[in-house]
C-alpha positions in Angstrom: 0.0 0.0 0.2 1.1 3.6 -1.0 2.8 5.6 2.1 3.7 9.2 1.7 5.9 8.9 4.4 7.9 5.8 3.4 8.1 7.5 -0.2 9.8 10.4 1.1 12.4 8.8 3.3 13.2 6.6 0.3 14.0 9.6 -1.8 15.7 11.4 0.9 17.8 8.3 1.5 18.8 8.3 -2.2 19.2 11.9 -2.3 21.5 12.2 0.6 23.6 9.3 -1.0 24.1 11.5 -4.0 25.5 14.7 -2.2 22.0 16.4 -1.4 20.5 16.4 -4.7 19.7 14.1 -7.7 18.2 14.5 -11.3 14.6 13.4 -10.6 14.4 11.3 -13.7 17.3 9.2 -12.3 15.8 9.2 -9.0 12.4 7.6 -10.4 14.5 5.0 -12.2 16.4 4.2 -9.1 13.6 3.7 -7.1 11.8 1.7 -9.8 14.6 -0.7 -10.2 14.8 -0.9 -6.2 11.0 -1.7 -6.1 11.6 -4.3 -8.6 14.4 -5.9 -7.1 12.3 -5.9 -3.9 9.5 -7.7 -5.7 11.7 -10.4 -6.9 13.3 -11.0 -3.4 10.1 -10.5 -0.9 6.9 -10.1 -3.5 6.6 -6.5 -2.0 7.6 -3.1 -3.2 9.3 -0.5 -1.2 7.3 2.3 -2.4 3.7 0.8 -3.1 3.5 3.1 -5.9 1.7 2.5 -9.0 3.8 2.3 -12.1 3.2 3.7 -15.7 5.2 3.3 -19.0 6.4 6.6 -20.3 8.6 7.5 -23.0 11.7 7.5 -20.7 10.6 4.0 -19.5 8.9 2.7 -16.1 8.1 5.7 -13.8 6.4 5.6 -10.4 3.2 7.4 -10.9 2.5 9.2 -7.7 6.1 10.2 -7.2 6.1 11.6 -10.9 3.0 13.6 -9.9 4.5 14.9 -6.5 7.6 15.9 -8.3 5.5 17.8 -10.8 3.2 19.5 -8.1 0.2 17.5 -9.3 -0.9 15.2 -6.3 -3.6 15.6 -3.7 -3.4 18.7 -1.3 -2.2 17.3 2.0 0.3 14.8 0.2 1.8 17.6 -1.9 1.9 20.0 1.0 3.9 17.4 3.0 6.1 16.7 -0.1 6.7 20.4 -0.8 8.1 20.8 3.0 10.7 18.4 2.3 11.9 18.7 -1.2 12.3 21.5 -4.0 12.9 21.2 -7.7 16.1 22.9 -8.9 15.8 22.7 -12.7 15.9 18.8 -13.2 17.3 18.0 -9.6 15.6 17.2 -6.8 17.1 18.8 -3.5 16.4 18.1 0.1 15.1 21.0 2.0 15.5 19.7 5.7 17.8 17.6 7.7 14.9 16.1 9.8 13.2 13.7 7.6 13.2 10.7 9.9 13.9 6.9 8.2 11.8 4.8 10.4 9.5 3.6 7.9 12.4 2.1 5.8 13.6 -1.5 7.1 17.1 -2.6 7.0 16.4 -4.9 4.1 14.8 -2.0 2.2 17.8 0.3 2.9 20.2 -2.5 1.8 18.3 -2.8 -1.4 18.2 1.0 -2.0 22.0 0.8 -1.3 22.6 -2.1 -3.7 20.7 -0.2 -6.7 22.6 3.1 -5.9 25.9 1.7 -5.8 25.4 -0.2 -9.4 23.8 3.1 -10.9 25.4 5.9 -9.1 27.8 6.7 -12.0 25.0 6.4 -14.8 23.9 9.5 -16.6 20.1 10.0 -17.1 20.4 8.9 -20.8 22.5 5.8 -19.4 19.5 5.0 -17.0 16.6 5.4 -19.5 18.8 3.1 -22.0 19.2 0.7 -19.2 15.5 0.5 -18.2 14.5 0.3 -22.0 16.9 -2.7 -22.5 16.6 -4.6 -19.1 13.1 -4.0 -17.9 11.1 -6.0 -20.5 7.6 -5.2 -19.0 8.1 -1.4 -20.2 6.4 -0.9 -23.6 6.5 2.7 -25.3 3.1 4.0 -24.7 3.4 6.0 -28.0 2.2 9.1 -26.2 2.0 10.5 -22.8 1.8 7.3 -20.5 0.3 3.9 -20.2 -0.5 1.9 -16.9 2.2 -0.8 -16.0 0.4 -3.8 -14.7 2.1 -5.4 -12.0 1.5 -8.8 -13.2 3.8 -7.9 -16.1 6.6 -6.8 -13.9 6.3 -9.9 -11.9 6.1 -12.1 -14.9 9.3 -10.4 -16.3 11.3 -11.2 -13.0 10.6 -14.7 -13.5 7.5 -15.3 -11.0 5.1 -18.1 -12.6 1.4 -17.6 -12.9 0.7 -19.3 -9.6 3.0 -17.1 -7.8 1.8 -14.0 -9.4 -1.8 -14.7 -8.5 -0.9 -15.3 -4.9 1.3 -12.2 -4.8 -1.6 -10.2 -6.2 -4.2 -11.5 -3.8 -1.9 -11.1 -0.7 -1.2 -7.6 -1.8 -4.8 -6.8 -2.3 -5.7 -8.2 1.3 -2.9 -6.3 2.8 -4.2 -3.2 1.3 -7.8 -4.1 2.5 -6.4 -4.7 5.9 -4.8 -1.3 6.0 -7.8 0.6 4.5 -9.8 -1.1 7.5 -7.4 0.0 10.0 -7.1 3.6 8.7 -11.0 3.7 8.9 -11.0 2.5 12.5 -8.1 5.2 13.2 -10.6 8.0 11.7 -13.8 7.0 13.6 
């Protein structure tokens, strides 16, 4: 399930590794690859974001909207209090972003992906995802949804595993919604 705090912490974690700023397209690709790695190893993504295919490759949809300033008001305000865009770079605006939402495993995945791609330029990152993330299809326009089943199939999951993963994810999301509704009551 999508968790804005966790997404903010994952972005902050990678931006700090990149000397306090990073090209936002590269950040999106790094987080997509980290989510993909986590899905392969644990059947759960780190960010809980939804994915779309865009001309530059797979994109985390909510993250992209937050960067562009087009997300829901409360989450956008929270995002804007943590990051600013400086041209094509994303910059952290505060030192006080907690990391409590990220597990040790998740930070290890982020470290692994960062180390592998830290010297890649944005065009190198785009070329890499085009050539290695076969779930991506050129949308011949602005964007097209990227079905999680396609991602799971391309990382080697069987149809039975995919059905189980999707059912488990939906059950977790329903459980989270129930807990949130109890908290709001």
